[in-house]
N, C-alpha and C positions, 0 to 999 in steps of 0.2 A: 504494500500500500504506500504510494508516494506521499511525501509530506506536502501539504498545501503550499502553494506559491513557491515551490522549489525551483531553483535556477535550472534552466534547460541545459546549461553547461555542465552540470553535475550528472554523471553517468549513473543510471540505475543498473546495478549488477544482479545477476542471478546465476544459477548453476550452468545455464546454457551459454552465457556469454563471458563468464569470468576469465577463463583461460585466454580467450582472444583479446579481451579488453584490458586485462591486467598483465598476465604473464607474457603476452605477445606484443605489448606496447613498446614503442620505440622511446618514449619519454617516461620519466618517473611517474608513478601512479600512487596517489594517496587514497586509501580505501578506508572508509568509515564503516565499521561493523556496528550496526545499530538495531533498534527495535522500536516499533510504534508505541509500546507501552512505557518506554524509558524517557522520563522527563528531561534528563541531561542530554539525551540524544536529540530530542526535538529542539532543545535550546542551542545545540551545536549547528543546526542547519544553516542559520544565517552566516556563520563563520565560514562554512564550507562554500556557500554561494559566493562570498567575498573572495575566498582563495581561488575559486574557479575563475573569477574575473581577473584577479591580480596575476595569476600564472597561466592565463590562456595561451595555448600553443607551446607551453614549456612543461607543464605538469598536468596530468589528467587527474581530476578530482572525481571520486566515485563513492557510491553508497551501496552497502549490501545488508538487506534485512535478514538478520540471523534466523528469524522464525520462518522465513521463506526458503532459506538455504542452510539448514543446520549442518549438513555435511561439510560445507566450506568453513563454517565457524569452527567445527571440530578439527578440520585439516590444519587450520592455522592457530589452534590452541586458544581460541577466544573463549574466555570463561565469564566475562562480564562486558557490559556495554555502557557507554561507548568505548570502543577500542579502535584505534587508528593504526593501520599498518601502512608503511610506505615501501613500495616495490620499485626496484630499478633493475633493468635487464632480466626480468622474470624472477628475481630473488628478493626476499624480504630484507630491507635495509635497516628498518627500525620498527619497533612496536611501542605505541604510546597508549597506556591504559588511562581511561578517564578523559574528560573534556579538558582541553587546554585553551589558552587565549589565541586570538588571531596572530598576535606578535610571536608567540612561541612556535606555532606551525610555520609562520613565515620564515623565521630564523632557521629552522630545520630544513625547510625546502630550499632555501638559498644555499645552505651548506651542501646539500645533496647536488644541486645544480652546479655548484662550483667544483664538484668532484672531490669534496672533502669528506672525510669520515672523522671530523674533529669534535670539538667541544660540544656543540649543540646536539649532535647525535648521541654522544656519551651521556650527556646530561639527561636526555629524554629516556635513555635506557635504564638509568638507575632509579627512576621514579617509581616504577612498578616492582614490587617484591619478586615476582616471578622472572621478570626481565633482568632484574639486578643480578640474580644468580647466573643467568646466561651471560650477562656482560662480564661478570667476574671470571667466568670460565674461559671466555674467548678474548678478552682485551689484554693489551700489554700492561705491564706494571705502570708505565708512565701514564697511560690512559686512565687506569683505575685511580692512581694517585691524584691526577688532575681533577677528575670528576668528583671525588670525595672531598678534595680541598675546596672546590667551588660550592659544595653542598654538605657542609660539615654535619648538619643535622641528620643526614642519612648515613653517616660513617658507622653507626651501629644501628641495627634494627632487624626485625624478624623477616625472614624470607620463607618460602614454602618449606624448605628442608631444614629449618633451624636458624639460629642467629648467625649472622656474619659480622665479624669485628674487623675493623680496619684501623690501623694506626700509622702515623707518619714515620 
Protein backbone atom coordinates (compact mmCIF):
# COMPACT_ATOMS: atom_id res chain seq x y z
CA UNK A 1 0.00 0.00 0.00
CA UNK A 2 1.71 3.24 -1.10
CA UNK A 3 1.96 6.16 1.26
CA UNK A 4 -0.36 9.01 0.24
CA UNK A 5 1.27 11.87 -1.63
CA UNK A 6 4.45 9.83 -2.09
CA UNK A 7 7.04 11.26 -4.47
CA UNK A 8 6.93 9.49 -7.81
CA UNK A 9 10.74 9.52 -7.79
CA UNK A 10 10.71 7.05 -4.90
CA UNK A 11 10.61 3.55 -6.38
CA UNK A 12 8.11 1.10 -4.88
CA UNK A 13 9.81 -2.29 -4.55
CA UNK A 14 8.41 -5.79 -4.33
CA UNK A 15 9.74 -9.31 -4.74
CA UNK A 16 9.28 -9.14 -8.52
CA UNK A 17 11.38 -6.01 -9.14
CA UNK A 18 13.86 -5.95 -6.22
CA UNK A 19 16.79 -7.67 -7.94
CA UNK A 20 16.45 -5.55 -11.08
CA UNK A 21 15.86 -2.21 -9.33
CA UNK A 22 18.35 -2.66 -6.49
CA UNK A 23 20.95 -5.32 -7.19
CA UNK A 24 21.13 -4.51 -10.91
CA UNK A 25 21.21 -0.73 -10.48
CA UNK A 26 24.18 1.20 -11.82
CA UNK A 27 23.91 3.88 -9.14
CA UNK A 28 23.73 3.43 -5.36
CA UNK A 29 20.26 2.56 -4.02
CA UNK A 30 18.86 3.58 -0.65
CA UNK A 31 16.14 1.09 0.33
CA UNK A 32 13.73 1.91 3.13
CA UNK A 33 12.31 -1.28 4.64
CA UNK A 34 9.03 -0.05 6.14
CA UNK A 35 5.47 -1.00 7.10
CA UNK A 36 2.16 0.83 6.87
CA UNK A 37 1.48 0.33 10.60
CA UNK A 38 4.82 1.91 11.61
CA UNK A 39 4.50 5.56 12.68
CA UNK A 40 8.22 6.40 12.33
CA UNK A 41 8.15 4.81 8.85
CA UNK A 42 5.34 7.10 7.74
CA UNK A 43 7.15 10.07 9.28
CA UNK A 44 10.27 9.18 7.28
CA UNK A 45 8.44 9.42 3.92
CA UNK A 46 8.95 13.20 3.43
CA UNK A 47 12.67 12.76 4.10
CA UNK A 48 12.85 10.08 1.41
CA UNK A 49 10.95 12.30 -1.02
CA UNK A 50 13.43 15.10 -0.38
CA UNK A 51 16.40 12.74 -0.80
CA UNK A 52 14.92 11.53 -4.11
CA UNK A 53 14.87 15.13 -5.32
CA UNK A 54 18.28 16.01 -3.91
CA UNK A 55 20.02 12.97 -5.41
CA UNK A 56 18.01 12.58 -8.64
CA UNK A 57 20.10 10.75 -11.23
CA UNK A 58 22.82 9.95 -8.67
CA UNK A 59 21.12 7.72 -6.08
CA UNK A 60 17.93 5.71 -6.44
CA UNK A 61 15.61 6.02 -3.45
CA UNK A 62 13.27 3.07 -2.93
CA UNK A 63 10.79 1.64 -0.43
CA UNK A 64 9.93 -1.97 0.38
CA UNK A 65 6.86 -2.81 2.48
CA UNK A 66 8.03 -5.71 4.66
CA UNK A 67 4.49 -7.02 5.03
CA UNK A 68 4.25 -7.37 1.24
CA UNK A 69 7.75 -8.88 0.84
CA UNK A 70 8.65 -10.75 4.05
CA UNK A 71 11.19 -12.98 2.29
CA UNK A 72 13.25 -9.95 1.28
CA UNK A 73 13.11 -8.54 4.81
CA UNK A 74 14.33 -11.90 6.12
CA UNK A 75 17.01 -12.14 3.40
CA UNK A 76 18.52 -8.84 4.54
CA UNK A 77 18.11 -9.42 8.28
CA UNK A 78 15.53 -6.69 8.82
CA UNK A 79 14.05 -7.24 12.26
CA UNK A 80 12.58 -3.81 12.89
CA UNK A 81 11.36 -0.87 10.87
CA UNK A 82 12.22 1.60 9.63
CA UNK A 83 15.48 0.07 8.51
CA UNK A 84 17.44 1.64 5.66
CA UNK A 85 19.95 -0.36 3.66
CA UNK A 86 22.16 1.28 1.07
CA UNK A 87 23.36 -0.84 -1.82
CA UNK A 88 26.16 -0.15 -4.27
CA UNK A 89 27.14 -2.52 -7.03
CA UNK A 90 24.58 -5.05 -5.82
CA UNK A 91 26.11 -5.24 -2.34
CA UNK A 92 24.93 -3.80 0.96
CA UNK A 93 27.18 -0.87 1.87
CA UNK A 94 25.52 0.06 5.15
CA UNK A 95 22.52 -0.75 7.31
CA UNK A 96 20.89 2.04 9.31
CA UNK A 97 18.33 0.99 11.92
CA UNK A 98 15.67 3.54 12.85
CA UNK A 99 14.77 6.82 11.24
CA UNK A 100 17.56 9.36 10.85
CA UNK A 101 17.56 13.02 9.84
CA UNK A 102 17.76 14.27 6.28
CA UNK A 103 21.23 15.61 7.09
CA UNK A 104 22.43 12.21 8.33
CA UNK A 105 21.25 10.39 5.18
CA UNK A 106 22.68 13.16 3.00
CA UNK A 107 26.10 12.87 4.63
CA UNK A 108 26.16 9.10 4.20
CA UNK A 109 25.04 9.28 0.56
CA UNK A 110 27.64 11.94 -0.21
CA UNK A 111 30.33 9.71 1.32
CA UNK A 112 29.18 6.77 -0.79
CA UNK A 113 29.09 8.88 -3.97
CA UNK A 114 32.59 10.13 -3.21
CA UNK A 115 33.72 6.49 -3.12
CA UNK A 116 34.59 6.76 0.52
CA UNK A 117 33.96 4.19 3.19
CA UNK A 118 34.89 6.66 5.87
CA UNK A 119 33.52 8.28 8.98
CA UNK A 120 29.84 8.68 8.03
CA UNK A 121 29.51 5.02 7.11
CA UNK A 122 31.31 3.82 10.22
CA UNK A 123 29.22 6.15 12.37
CA UNK A 124 26.00 4.80 10.87
CA UNK A 125 27.10 1.21 11.42
CA UNK A 126 27.76 1.57 15.14
CA UNK A 127 24.31 2.99 15.91
CA UNK A 128 22.48 -0.35 15.74
CA UNK A 129 23.59 -3.03 18.23
CA UNK A 130 23.37 -5.79 15.60
CA UNK A 131 25.26 -3.75 13.02
CA UNK A 132 27.81 -2.71 15.68
CA UNK A 133 28.90 -6.32 16.13
CA UNK A 134 29.22 -6.76 12.36
CA UNK A 135 31.24 -3.53 12.19
CA UNK A 136 33.55 -4.68 14.99
CA UNK A 137 34.18 -7.95 13.20
CA UNK A 138 34.88 -6.40 9.79
CA UNK A 139 36.43 -2.97 10.35
CA UNK A 140 40.06 -2.10 10.84
CA UNK A 141 41.33 -1.08 14.26
CA UNK A 142 41.66 2.51 13.01
CA UNK A 143 38.03 2.59 11.80
CA UNK A 144 36.79 1.18 15.11
CA UNK A 145 38.88 3.55 17.20
CA UNK A 146 37.75 6.55 15.14
CA UNK A 147 34.06 5.64 15.26
CA UNK A 148 34.03 5.11 19.02
CA UNK A 149 36.12 8.22 19.65
CA UNK A 150 33.47 10.24 17.77
CA UNK A 151 30.67 8.50 19.72
CA UNK A 152 32.06 7.89 23.20
CA UNK A 153 28.60 7.05 24.56
CA UNK A 154 28.58 3.91 22.42
CA UNK A 155 32.00 2.73 23.58
CA UNK A 156 30.32 0.30 25.96
CA UNK A 157 26.91 -1.11 25.41
CA UNK A 158 24.90 -4.22 24.81
CA UNK A 159 24.88 -5.97 21.51
CA UNK A 160 22.95 -9.04 20.47
CA UNK A 161 25.62 -11.46 21.69
CA UNK A 162 26.61 -9.72 24.93
CA UNK A 163 28.43 -6.57 25.97
CA UNK A 164 31.25 -5.15 23.92
CA UNK A 165 33.81 -2.98 25.60
CA UNK A 166 36.18 -0.65 23.83
CA UNK A 167 38.96 1.36 25.36
CA UNK A 168 41.52 3.67 23.83
